[in-house]
N, C-alpha and C positions, 0 to 999 in steps of 0.2 A: 520421551526423548533425553537425553542426559545432557550435558553442556557440550562435553566433549563432540556429541554426534550431530549437535544443532550447529555447533562452529564448522565441522566437517562440510554440512549441507550449506552454510552459509557462504566457505571458500568455494566448493563446485558451483554452485549459484554466481558467484563473480568470476569467476574464473570463466565458467561460459559465455558469460556477458563479454567480457574482455576478450575473449577469441573471437567470439562472435562478432563484435567491431573489430576487428581487423580485415574483415572482408573488404574487396576492392570499393565496392559501390553502395555500402550501408556503413551507418555507424551506429553503435548501441549506446544510446544515454541512459544514462542508472542514475534514479532519483529515488531519495529518501528522507525522510524525517521520522522524529520523534512525538508519539502521541502518548500524553497521559490521562490514563481513565482513572478516574476518581467515585467516590458515592455519591454523584447529584442527584438529585430528586429521588423520587419514588423507586423502590426496588423494581430493576427489568425495563425501566424508561428509556427510551433511545435519547441520543444527544447529539449533536454534529459538532466535528472537529475541521475546522476549517484550515487550506492550508494552499498555499501559490507558487507553481514553480517554474524555472526559466529553461528551457532547452536550449542546447549548445547550437542548433540550427534554427533558421525560422521555417515554419511550414513550407512557405513560399519556394524554400531553396528544394524541399523533399518530393519525390515523387510518390512516396508514402509515408506514413509514422502510423507505425502499429503497436499495441502495445503486448508484448512477448511471453512477462511473468511479472505476479506479484506476491509478495512474501510479506509475513509478521515474524517478528522475533521478539523477544522478553528481554529487557535491558537489565529492568530492577524494579523491585527486590528482589535480593538473591532467593533463589527456593521458589519462586512464582511460576506458573506455568499458567497456559492459555487458559484452561478451564472457567477462568474469571468472565469470561465474554461467552454470551449466549451466541451472538451474532454480528459482525460485521460489514457493511459493505460499503465501497468507495466510487462515491459519484465525482463528474465532471460538468462544469458549469458552462451551457453553450454561451460564448460570448455575446455581449449585448443582448441578452436575453433571458428570463426567469427559469430557462427551461435546464433540466440535470438531466445527464444521462448516464446509467449505472454502467461501470466501465467492470468490477470485480469484488466477488462475494466470499465469505466465509461461516462456516458456523458448524458443531457439532467437535468443540475443541475437546480433546481428552486430557485429563490429568494426568499428569508429567510432560506434555507437549510443551515444549518452549518454542518449535519454528512452527511453521505453515505456511502452505504455499495455498493461496485464493484460489478460486475458481475464477479466469479469464468469461465474462460474459460478452463484453463487447468487441468483438475483431473486426470492426469496419476501422478505415483511415481514420486516426485520431485530429486529422488537420481542422476540419469544423470545430472542432473544441479548444483550439490553440489560438490566442490572438494573433494578432499581426506583429507584437513585438514579441513573441516565440513563448508566451507565459502560458500558463492552463492553472486554473483552480480549481483544485479539488477538496470535495467533502468526505470526510471519514465518517460516516454514519453507525455510532456505536451503542451497540446493547448487551449491557453485563447481564450475566445471569442473577435473576432474582434471588437465588439462595446464597449467592455469595458475600457474606460478612464475616467479618468488617473491613473494610478497606485497608490497606496501610495506611497511614499519617499521609503519607508525599501522594499516594497514587500508586499505580502500577506503570509504568513506562514503557511501550513498545516500542520497536523499529519497524517502521512501516519500509517498503522498499519495491519498488517496479523497475522493470527494463522494457526501455521504448526503441525498437527499431526505425531509424529512421532513414530508408532507403532514397539513395539520389540518383 
């Protein structure tokens, strides 16, 4: 997928999230974060990137909170695609617990793919995964391809995004 097609995919994703958020009894909360993947450890070894997010509404105010979509987009360096990844999984930490819940996953990235939609695994209400201060801790478990060498000096930066529907 070229840069123009990837940009169009992101525009469609953002537009659908915006218009979906205009429905009377629901809000669409879009979250995104940059993740830099470097050549850490032996080739193909998994490692975690931990991020904490705050939602626009507390789960106590919502009838339900569900994951509507998750995406990856290459940010830099120019000319890099997602084929450097073997697999990525997104986990949520259960508040006040050591338990992790698998939210979304992706693998099988093809050369030339700069944008990808992840498969949503967790379709239940997210409320038990959101703390009382409307925050969630997500863990991005990254497994680079064993054959992808050398990594660019500053690593490869991807933008991970998700759309969460908060029904009031």
